C-alpha positions, 0 to 999 in steps of 0.5 A: 580936841581938849577931850582927847588930851583929857582920855588920854592923860585922865589914866595917867592921873588917876593911877596916880593918886591910888598909887599915892594914896597906895604909899599912904596906908602903907607905913614902910612905903610912905617915904614914897608917896611923892614919887609915887604922885609923880611917876605916872603923870611923867611918864604919861607926858614923856612918852607923848611929846616923844611920840609926837616928835617922832611922828612930826620927824616921820611926815617930814623925811617923808614929806621933803625927801620922800622917804618912805619906812617899810610900813611897821617900822615907824609903829615899831621906832615909835613905840620903842619912842613912847616906852622908853621917853616915858620910863626916862622921863618918869626916872627924872621927875622921881629924883627930881622929886627925891631931891627935893625930899632931900633938901627940905629934910635936911 
């Protein structure tokens, strides 16, 4: 089971490190280096948590109430939740890093 989690997290961590190094290499983008380090990992973490919660919710609705949605509905809703919660999580993480950097600099 742990290998599945590593396989899921590895691309986000790799993208995070590449974005961080790219921001460090370009002088104009150095101030965004920490945000670039945090955003991909936050996207991955928040998106998978939202996907898992939604999948559990669909399963509970089916088990408890016998509600079976059309075959395309769970996929569409889970895909929407995956991306929207991932983007929201990345945005919140970037805002927190910005506040942290602002407090350190002042």
